[in-house]
C-alpha positions as CSV (number, residue, x, y, z in Angstrom):
1,M,-24.4,-10.5,-53.2
2,V,-21.4,-12.0,-51.2
3,P,-21.5,-15.8,-51.0
4,L,-22.2,-17.3,-47.5
5,A,-18.9,-19.2,-47.6
6,L,-16.9,-16.0,-48.1
7,K,-18.8,-14.3,-45.2
8,S,-18.1,-17.3,-42.9
9,F,-14.4,-17.3,-43.9
10,A,-14.2,-13.5,-43.2
11,L,-15.9,-14.0,-39.8
12,C,-13.5,-16.8,-38.9
13,I,-10.4,-14.7,-39.8
14,L,-11.9,-11.7,-37.8
15,H,-12.5,-14.0,-34.9
16,M,-8.9,-15.4,-34.9
17,V,-7.5,-11.8,-35.1
18,A,-9.7,-10.8,-32.2
19,V,-8.5,-13.8,-30.1
20,C,-4.9,-13.0,-30.9
21,V,-5.3,-9.4,-29.9
22,F,-7.0,-10.4,-26.7
23,L,-4.4,-12.9,-25.8
24,K,-1.5,-10.5,-26.5
25,G,-3.0,-7.8,-24.3
26,F,-4.7,-9.9,-21.6
27,L,-2.2,-12.6,-21.0
28,L,0.9,-10.4,-20.4
29,T,4.2,-12.1,-19.9
30,R,6.2,-11.0,-16.9
31,I,9.9,-10.1,-17.5
32,E,12.1,-10.5,-14.5
33,L,15.1,-8.2,-14.4
34,P,18.4,-9.6,-13.1
35,D,19.5,-6.2,-11.8
36,V,19.8,-5.6,-8.0
37,T,19.7,-2.2,-6.4
38,A,22.6,-1.4,-4.1
39,P,21.2,-0.6,-0.6
40,D,21.3,3.0,0.5
41,N,21.6,3.3,4.2
42,H,21.4,7.0,4.2
43,F,18.2,7.6,2.1
44,M,17.9,11.3,1.5
45,G,20.3,12.0,4.3
46,S,17.9,11.2,7.1
47,T,17.7,8.7,9.9
48,P,14.7,6.4,10.2
49,P,12.2,7.6,12.9
50,Y,11.7,4.1,14.2
51,S,14.1,1.2,14.9
52,K,11.4,-1.4,14.3
53,A,8.3,-1.7,12.1
54,V,5.4,-4.2,12.0
55,I,3.6,-4.5,8.8
56,V,0.3,-6.4,8.8
57,I,-1.1,-7.4,5.5
58,V,-4.6,-8.9,5.6
59,D,-5.3,-10.7,2.3
60,A,-8.8,-10.6,0.8
61,V,-10.4,-8.3,3.3
62,R,-12.7,-5.5,2.4
63,Y,-11.5,-2.1,3.7
64,D,-14.9,-1.3,5.2
65,F,-14.7,-4.5,7.3
66,V,-11.8,-2.9,9.2
67,C,-12.7,0.8,9.1
68,H,-16.1,2.4,9.7
69,S,-17.7,3.6,6.4
70,S,-20.8,5.7,6.4
71,T,-21.6,4.6,2.8
72,E,-21.8,0.9,3.5
73,L,-24.4,-1.2,5.4
74,D,-23.8,-1.4,9.2
75,L,-23.7,-5.2,8.8
76,I,-20.4,-4.9,7.0
77,S,-18.8,-1.7,8.3
78,N,-16.3,-2.1,11.2
79,S,-16.6,-5.9,11.4
80,M,-13.0,-6.1,12.8
81,P,-13.2,-3.9,15.9
82,R,-10.2,-5.6,17.6
83,T,-7.9,-4.6,14.7
84,M,-9.1,-1.0,14.8
85,R,-8.6,-0.8,18.6
86,L,-5.0,-1.9,18.2
87,V,-4.5,0.7,15.5
88,E,-6.1,3.5,17.6
89,A,-4.1,2.5,20.7
90,M,-0.9,3.1,18.8
91,G,-1.9,6.7,17.8
92,E,0.3,8.2,15.0
93,A,2.6,5.1,15.0
94,A,-0.1,3.0,13.2
95,A,-2.2,3.4,10.2
96,V,-4.7,1.5,8.1
97,S,-4.3,1.8,4.3
98,K,-6.6,0.9,1.5
99,F,-5.2,-1.1,-1.3
100,V,-7.2,-1.4,-4.6
101,A,-6.1,-4.6,-6.4
102,D,-6.4,-5.3,-10.1
103,T,-7.0,-8.8,-11.3
104,P,-5.8,-11.4,-10.9
105,T,-6.3,-11.2,-7.1
106,I,-4.6,-14.3,-6.0
107,T,-2.2,-14.2,-3.1
108,M,1.0,-15.3,-4.8
109,S,0.8,-12.8,-7.7
110,R,-0.3,-10.0,-5.3
111,L,2.6,-10.6,-3.0
112,K,5.0,-10.7,-5.9
113,A,3.6,-7.3,-7.0
114,L,4.0,-5.8,-3.5
115,L,7.5,-7.1,-3.0
116,T,9.0,-6.4,-6.4
117,G,6.9,-3.5,-7.7
118,G,6.0,-5.4,-10.8
119,L,2.6,-6.0,-12.3
120,P,0.8,-9.3,-11.7
121,T,-0.2,-11.3,-14.7
122,F,-2.8,-14.0,-15.4
123,L,0.0,-16.4,-16.2
124,D,1.0,-16.2,-12.5
125,I,-2.3,-18.1,-11.7
126,G,-0.8,-21.3,-12.9
127,Q,2.3,-20.8,-10.7
128,S,0.3,-20.0,-7.6
129,F,0.0,-23.6,-6.5
130,S,3.7,-24.0,-6.3
131,A,5.2,-20.5,-6.1
132,S,8.9,-20.3,-7.0
133,R,11.4,-18.3,-5.1
134,L,11.8,-14.6,-6.0
135,T,15.0,-14.3,-8.0
136,E,14.6,-10.6,-8.9
137,D,15.2,-7.6,-6.6
138,N,12.6,-7.2,-4.0
139,L,11.8,-5.4,-0.7
140,L,12.6,-8.3,1.6
141,H,16.1,-8.9,0.2
142,Q,16.7,-5.1,0.3
143,L,15.8,-5.1,4.0
144,L,18.1,-8.1,4.6
145,K,21.0,-6.2,3.0
146,Q,20.4,-3.5,5.6
147,N,20.7,-6.1,8.4
148,K,17.0,-6.0,9.2
149,K,15.4,-9.0,10.9
150,L,12.2,-10.3,9.3
151,V,9.5,-12.6,10.8
152,V,6.4,-13.9,9.0
153,L,3.2,-15.3,10.4
154,G,0.5,-16.6,8.2
155,D,0.1,-17.8,4.7
156,D,2.8,-20.3,3.5
157,T,3.1,-18.5,0.2
158,W,5.6,-16.1,1.9
159,I,7.9,-19.1,2.6
160,Q,7.6,-20.3,-1.0
161,L,8.5,-16.9,-2.3
162,A,11.2,-15.8,0.1
163,G,11.7,-18.4,2.8
164,D,15.4,-17.6,3.2
165,A,14.6,-14.0,4.1
166,F,13.0,-14.7,7.5
167,I,14.7,-15.4,10.8
168,E,11.5,-16.9,12.1
169,A,8.5,-18.2,10.2
170,Y,5.1,-19.5,11.3
171,P,3.5,-20.6,8.1
172,Y,0.0,-22.0,7.8
173,P,-1.4,-23.9,4.8
174,S,-3.2,-21.7,2.4
175,F,-5.0,-23.9,-0.1
176,D,-7.6,-25.6,2.2
177,V,-10.7,-23.8,1.0
178,R,-12.9,-25.5,3.6
179,D,-10.7,-24.2,6.4
180,L,-11.4,-20.5,7.1
181,D,-9.9,-20.2,10.6
182,T,-6.5,-21.9,10.8
183,V,-4.3,-19.0,9.5
184,D,-6.3,-16.4,11.4
185,N,-6.2,-18.3,14.7
186,G,-2.5,-19.1,14.2
187,V,-1.6,-15.4,13.7
188,W,-3.6,-14.2,16.7
189,Q,-1.8,-16.8,19.0
């Protein structure tokens, strides 16, 4: 029979190995590449179909709040009819897209992932309270290199990440958890 002390020691070692494997796989480190892509004004030899584009990103909203879904309760489905009327009025020039987010689903790491094409990590959570400027190649700086003008309305995290990219900015505070309306009302004005 194996002594109890040896079993306990083996379990402790097994537990430490499991924690190390978990931390190595779960708490990924994000490597920022210093490379910057040269802008290509003649992408695939075609000209852009539009001279201007408006991209609206609504953070933390369920897809079925915006669009009608026959699989969800009617209490939830199509809760934002004003948004859908705007999209429908634009015809083929507007679209609503569904984005399925992996954890962590905090604004700063999600924006970094959208702008740089990188994967968000749980270590970004600690940086979300004071987001640092994007130093790696990203969509906003690529648009600036092509002389596009950018304006942001909404969450002040955009300013923390890429404040120098916008010709106009209307930031609203993002960390007041008791205030559910300031950012939304500011954007609609």
